[in-house]
Every structure is written in C-alpha cells, then in structure tokens.
ZAMARGU-4260 file (C-alpha; in steps of 0.2 Angstrom, whole numbers, plus 5000, padded with zeros to 4 digits):
<rodrens>
0) 5724/5838/5333 | 5737/5830/5344 | 5731/5829/5363 | 5746/5836/5370 | 5740/5836/5387
5) 5735/5818/5388 | 5753/5814/5379 | 5761/5823/5393 | 5751/5815/5407 | 5754/5797/5400
10) 5771/5798/5394 | 5781/5810/5402 | 5775/5808/5420 | 5781/5792/5429 | 5767/5784/5439
15) 5769/5784/5458 | 5762/5770/5469 | 5745/5780/5471 | 5743/5781/5452 | 5744/5762/5453
20) 5733/5758/5467 | 5719/5770/5459 | 5721/5760/5443 | 5720/5744/5451 | 5703/5749/5459
25) 5695/5756/5444 | 5700/5739/5435 | 5692/5728/5449 | 5676/5738/5449 | 5675/5737/5430
30) 5678/5718/5431 | 5665/5717/5445 | 5652/5726/5434 | 5654/5715/5419 | 5653/5698/5429
35) 5636/5706/5439 | 5630/5709/5422 | 5633/5692/5416 | 5626/5684/5431 | 5611/5695/5429
40) 5607/5692/5411 | 5609/5671/5414 | 5598/5672/5429 | 5585/5683/5420 | 5586/5673/5405
45) 5584/5655/5415 | 5569/5661/5425 | 5561/5667/5408 | 5564/5649/5402 | 5558/5643/5418
50) 5542/5650/5416 | 5536/5641/5400 | 5542/5622/5407 | 5538/5614/5424 | 5552/5613/5437
55) 5560/5596/5438 | 5552/5594/5455 | 5542/5605/5466 | 5526/5598/5477 | 5509/5605/5473
60) 5503/5617/5486 | 5495/5611/5502 | 5477/5618/5496 | 5477/5609/5480 | 5460/5600/5477
65) 5464/5581/5469 | 5453/5576/5454 | 5443/5561/5452 | 5451/5545/5444 | 5437/5532/5438
70) 5444/5515/5439 | 5443/5509/5421 | 5449/5491/5425 | 5433/5489/5435 | 5424/5485/5418
75) 5433/5468/5415 | 5431/5462/5432 | 5414/5469/5436 | 5419/5480/5451 | 5404/5491/5450
80) 5397/5503/5463 | 5378/5499/5469 | 5370/5506/5454 | 5383/5499/5442 | 5395/5515/5438
85) 5413/5513/5439 | 5422/5516/5456 | 5433/5530/5459 | 5447/5537/5469 | 5457/5552/5472
90) 5478/5550/5469 | 5491/5564/5475 | 5509/5559/5470 | 5522/5560/5485 | 5538/5569/5483
95) 5556/5570/5491 | 5558/5558/5505 | 5541/5553/5504 | 5540/5547/5487 | 5541/5528/5490
100) 5529/5529/5504 | 5510/5527/5502 | 5495/5532/5513 | 5477/5526/5508 | 5462/5532/5516
105) 5447/5524/5514 | 5430/5536/5515 | 5416/5532/5528 | 5398/5533/5524 | 5387/5520/5533
110) 5380/5504/5525 | 5363/5499/5517 | 5354/5484/5524 | 5339/5482/5513 | 5334/5484/5493
115) 5324/5500/5500 | 5339/5507/5508 | 5352/5502/5493 | 5340/5509/5481 | 5340/5525/5489
120) 5358/5526/5491 | 5363/5522/5474 | 5356/5540/5469 | 5369/5548/5479 | 5389/5549/5480
125) 5390/5533/5492 | 5382/5523/5478 | 5386/5530/5461 | 5402/5539/5454 | 5390/5549/5444
130) 5387/5560/5459 | 5404/5559/5466 | 5412/5576/5468 | 5425/5578/5452 | 5438/5587/5464
135) 5441/5585/5484 | 5451/5594/5496 | 5464/5584/5506 | 5466/5588/5522 | 5470/5582/5541
140) 5479/5564/5538 | 5478/5568/5519 | 5486/5585/5519 | 5501/5591/5509 | 5505/5605/5523
145) 5519/5599/5534 | 5511/5611/5548 | 5495/5601/5547 | 5502/5585/5543 | 5520/5583/5550
150) 5524/5564/5546 | 5512/5559/5531 | 5512/5577/5521 | 5525/5571/5507 | 5518/5553/5504
155) 5508/5546/5489 | 5490/5548/5496 | 5476/5539/5489 | 5456/5544/5495 | 5446/5528/5490
160) 5429/5534/5487 | 5415/5522/5496 | 5400/5517/5484 | 5396/5499/5488 | 5387/5502/5506
165) 5395/5486/5514 | 5414/5492/5519 | 5421/5486/5503 | 5415/5467/5508 | 5400/5464/5499
170) 5399/5448/5485 | 5389/5448/5470 | 5382/5430/5474 | 5371/5440/5486 | 5363/5450/5471
175) 5345/5449/5468 | 5340/5445/5450 | 5322/5451/5452 | 5326/5468/5443 | 5332/5479/5457
180) 5348/5482/5448 | 5360/5483/5463 | 5377/5478/5462 | 5386/5471/5478 | 5402/5470/5473
185) 5412/5479/5488 | 5425/5464/5488 | 5429/5465/5470 | 5431/5484/5471 | 5444/5481/5485
190) 5453/5470/5475 | 5452/5481/5458 | 5457/5495/5469 | 5473/5487/5475 | 5477/5480/5458
195) 5478/5497/5451 | 5487/5506/5464 | 5502/5492/5465 | 5502/5496/5447 | 5505/5515/5451
200) 5519/5511/5463 | 5512/5504/5478 | 5521/5488/5474 | 5536/5495/5477 | 5533/5505/5493
205) 5545/5507/5508 | 5531/5513/5520 | 5512/5510/5518 | 5498/5515/5529 | 5481/5508/5527
210) 5468/5521/5535 | 5449/5523/5535 | 5435/5532/5542 | 5418/5527/5550 | 5413/5513/5539
215) 5430/5515/5530 | 5437/5513/5547 | 5427/5495/5547 | 5434/5492/5530 | 5452/5494/5536
220) 5449/5481/5551 | 5443/5469/5537 | 5456/5471/5525 | 5472/5476/5535 | 5480/5459/5534
225) 5475/5457/5515 | 5484/5475/5512 | 5499/5470/5521 | 5501/5452/5510 | 5500/5461/5495
230) 5515/5472/5497 | 5534/5469/5499 | 5540/5458/5513 | 5553/5472/5520 | 5540/5487/5519
235) 5534/5494/5535 | 5514/5492/5535 | 5502/5497/5548 | 5484/5501/5548 | 5472/5514/5556
240) 5454/5514/5560 | 5446/5531/5564 | 5429/5530/5572 | 5427/5513/5567 | 5426/5502/5582
245) 5409/5500/5582 | 5401/5491/5599 | 5390/5477/5600 | 5380/5485/5615 | 5360/5486/5618
250) 5351/5503/5616 | 5343/5511/5631 | 5328/5498/5629 | 5339/5483/5629 | 5338/5479/5611
255) 5353/5476/5599 | 5351/5489/5586 | 5367/5487/5578 | 5367/5467/5578 | 5351/5467/5570
260) 5357/5479/5557 | 5374/5472/5553 | 5365/5454/5550 | 5353/5463/5539 | 5369/5469/5529
265) 5376/5453/5528 | 5362/5442/5522 | 5360/5454/5510 | 5376/5458/5503 | 5385/5443/5507
270) 5398/5450/5518 | 5403/5434/5529 | 5413/5428/5514 | 5425/5443/5518 | 5427/5441/5536
275) 5439/5430/5545 | 5435/5412/5542 | 5441/5405/5557 | 5429/5417/5566 | 5414/5412/5555
280) 5417/5395/5559 | 5417/5396/5578 | 5400/5409/5580 | 5387/5418/5571 | 5395/5426/5557
285) 5388/5444/5561 | 5397/5444/5576 | 5413/5443/5566 | 5410/5461/5559 | 5413/5469/5575
290) 5430/5475/5577 | 5431/5470/5594 | 5432/5451/5586 | 5442/5456/5570 | 5455/5464/5581
295) 5459/5448/5591 | 5466/5441/5574 | 5474/5456/5564 | 5492/5452/5564 | 5497/5469/5555
300) 5501/5483/5569 | 5485/5494/5571 | 5481/5509/5579 | 5463/5514/5585 | 5457/5532/5586
305) 5440/5533/5593 | 5431/5545/5605 | 5424/5537/5619 | 5409/5547/5616 | 5406/5543/5598
310) 5392/5554/5591 | 5387/5544/5578 | 5386/5528/5589 | 5377/5536/5603 | 5364/5542/5591
315) 5361/5527/5582 | 5367/5511/5592 | 5364/5518/5610 | 5349/5529/5607 | 5341/5525/5590
320) 5326/5536/5586 | 5314/5520/5589 | 5321/5518/5607 | 5316/5534/5611 | 5298/5537/5608
325) 5294/5551/5623 | 5309/5561/5616 | 5318/5560/5634 | 5334/5559/5624 | 5332/5570/5610
330) 5343/5584/5614 | 5356/5573/5623 | 5359/5561/5608 | 5362/5575/5596 | 5373/5585/5609
335) 5383/5580/5625 | 5381/5597/5631 | 5364/5595/5633 | 5364/5578/5643 | 5356/5581/5661
340) 5367/5573/5675 | 5358/5555/5673 | 5362/5556/5655 | 5379/5559/5658 | 5380/5545/5670
345) 5372/5533/5656 | 5385/5539/5644 | 5400/5535/5656 | 5395/5518/5663 | 5384/5513/5648
350) 5396/5517/5634 | 5413/5525/5638 | 5416/5509/5651 | 5410/5497/5637 | 5421/5505/5624
355) 5437/5503/5636 | 5431/5485/5639 | 5429/5480/5622 | 5448/5487/5619 | 5455/5480/5635
360) 5462/5465/5626 | 5469/5476/5612 | 5477/5488/5625 | 5489/5474/5629 | 5494/5472/5611
365) 5512/5478/5611 | 5512/5483/5593 | 5495/5491/5594 | 5491/5509/5599 | 5476/5520/5604
370) 5470/5538/5605 | 5453/5537/5614 | 5448/5553/5619 | 5433/5560/5628 | 5425/5570/5615
375) 5408/5569/5608 | 5413/5567/5589 | 5415/5555/5575 | 5429/5554/5562 | 5443/5564/5567
380) 5460/5560/5556 | 5453/5567/5539 | 5451/5588/5545 | 5459/5598/5556 | 5456/5588/5573
385) 5470/5580/5565 | 5483/5592/5571 | 5481/5610/5572 | 5480/5622/5587 | 5463/5619/5590
390) 5465/5600/5589 | 5459/5588/5605 | 5474/5583/5615 | 5478/5569/5626 | 5492/5573/5638
395) 5496/5589/5626 | 5497/5578/5611 | 5487/5579/5595 | 5481/5563/5587 | 5494/5566/5572
400) 5508/5567/5585 | 5501/5551/5593 | 5500/5542/5578 | 5517/5547/5571 | 5526/5542/5588
405) 5517/5525/5586 | 5521/5523/5566 | 5538/5529/5567 | 5542/5518/5584 | 5548/5534/5592
410) 5537/5529/5609 | 5524/5518/5614 | 5506/5528/5610 | 5492/5520/5620 | 5481/5535/5627
415) 5465/5535/5635 | 5457/5551/5642 | 5448/5554/5658 | 5430/5555/5659 | 5418/5568/5651
420) 5419/5584/5654 | 5438/5583/5659 | 5445/5590/5643 | 5444/5607/5638 | 5453/5604/5620
425) 5437/5594/5614 | 5427/5602/5600 | 5411/5592/5604 | 5399/5589/5588 | 5382/5598/5590
430) 5367/5592/5580 | 5353/5600/5588 | 5352/5616/5577 | 5352/5605/5560 | 5340/5593/5553
435) 5340/5576/5563 | 5355/5565/5557 | 5349/5550/5547 | 5347/5535/5559 | 5354/5518/5555
</rodrens>
C-alpha cells in the first residue's frame, strides 16, 4: 500500500529554510557518530594489539630490580673473585636523552689484609659471586625515578659488584701457591669489566660518570684516569668518590692503624702495581693508596662526597677496638649523639680538622667539587640521602643537586658544612643498638 502521507510530505510540500537547517544538523550528527565509532574501533583494536607486544620505547619503572650478570669473558682472562668464581655486575639500559650517557657505580665493602680474612671473605658476596643477590634494587644515584635522581635517572647505569678485597687493584703475581686457593685478580676484574661495558655501548658514550662508595670510592680514585683514557676524546668524563677519602691519621693511642692495615693489603695482593707509579717511586708505596696523595695527580674532574665525621673511619681508624681497652669510647664510636663534650672536641679537632686539611689542596682545584657535611654517616649517594625530602643539605642543597650543578657546569660546587651539631638535616648513624660493626 502506498504511503500517501509520506508522498504528500516529501513531494508536494516545498522545503523552507527551517527544514534545510534541521536536515543539515541531523546529517552532521550522523556523520560525527560514524567518525566517533571508527575512531573508537581503531583505538580499541590498537590497544588490544599493544597488549601482546612491547612498546617501541618505555622506561622501566623506578622500583625495578636489576638482575645480576656474570662476566663470562672473565674465564679467558682469569679475572676471578677471591674464590675463583666469575665477577658480576647489574646493568640497566638508559632511555630518551640519557641513552648515550653512562654512570658506573662501584660497590664498597672494605678489604682483606691476610690469608685468614680473605678466606673468610670468599664465603660471602664480597668474595664470591656464588653468594651475590640475583637482583638488586637501584636507588639514589642509580635510581630511575627523576624525583630521586633528577640529573642521571635515564642514563645507562651499572653497579659493579666488588669481590676481590682490594678495590679492584690486586695482581695475580702476589697469589700464594701454597694451597690457599685465593685469587688476587682485582686489576684483571677491572679491565674485564671495562671491556665488557665498552662492548655494550660505553665506547660511544657522550657523557660518562665513574662513581663508587667506600672501598668502591677508593677504587674510583685509583681507576679514574684509566676510565677517562678508554672513552671517546670528545666525551664528558668525570668521577666521584663517596665516603672513599680515607685518612692516614693516628688512632686515639697514636698508632697508625690504617697505614699498617693498608700496608698488609698491598703486600698480600700486590696492589702497588695499580697505584700511580710516580708516587710509588717517590715514597713508600702504601702512602700512595691514600686519596690525599692520589688526588694530587688525577687529571679527570673529580667530586668528593664525604661526611666530616665518617662513621666507618671514626669506628675503625680513629677508635679501633684495640685502641680503647677501657671502653671509654664504646658508645661514642658507634653514635655521635652519645659522645660527651670531650669526645666531640676530639672529633672536631682530631678528625674533622684533619679531613679539611687533607682536602685543602684539592679545594683549590678549579675542576673539582666537594660536599663535606657534618653528619655521622658513611656512603650517602646510593640511597635516599642522595636526594629526598629527608636528605642532608648544605646551604639548602642536597648531594644530588650539588653534584648535578658541578657535573653539568651549572655553578661551582664546593660545599663544606659548619661543625657538628650545626646541621639539623643530618640523619646520623647509630650502631649502638646492633651488634658491633666489624673492625678493620
């Protein structure tokens, strides 16, 4: 049946402007709906596809744990840990603007100066990769969180595990062949690590930063110029030692405990071959392992991070257990808050002043930087002390901000704190509630 009403409307009545306007709006709405549907379908399909494939570029989350990589190439060169196991490292690839930049951080952990102490050490992660964590979390200067690590968060970052007991400076010629089965291969480990990282992209670095904490900080002093020499001439290369500025100072009885200890390390592991040869030729080799001597000849721009009241140094250099038979320092050496006025005076004049005197020549180095705060702590770059709301500050600057200003030449950065207890931002170590820390 014919729809006469429809015919009458569409064929007999002439459209007016109002009709054309309504029709135009209706057509526009229909077209828009079709476009929205097409876009939705395209985006939905694309998102489904992305679930099954990795994005072209996306940085890992800041809380990622980084796996251990054993240095397989070490087999050919004999670059072994104390127990003969393969050394290892943790590598996190850089991204974005940091993809051509590299930051290396050498783990700390003291030294071994005798067959007995090295044998004990080889049963731990500091002497054998068999005991190393398979994953470690990167924090502080190694963090990928820009709020924690504003200048270096997206760089290629490497944590070099420390397993030789001599700051990557031992030599196999000093190994004992009397059945001890100890390997003194620190220098070989350093060389093998560098070869591995150069093959992974370090050889094309535009920016490179060698850092280390404690014994790793000492390794940074020792190897800084060699690190520079292996990188492109046009690369910006700098170094930083955190809590690695160990002093050749007498203990409270006047004994040079640290000097004697380092002398044993040098003799046991043949470390002198890795030290600056002009220094070794001028004075007793053991003197040349102290940063105060090393820094005089380092050509690469260097930054020193060290508390003026280094908790490890006070506990092991100024007041080693054997120097305090009556136990007068038993609490103070483990917590500066438990020091009486006489002890604080000794720390000020006998240790802080010695630290500043040892740094006085370096302070005049135009390319150098420093952050010497008045905290009782040890190693501040590899955890939240580096840069967080609770970080120690000098002139309202965190360590990270000071180092960044220096590295990128934003401004001179040589900060020295006022004496203890002037700095309320310090989170001072307190070991009195735990088992006594091991002495040197």
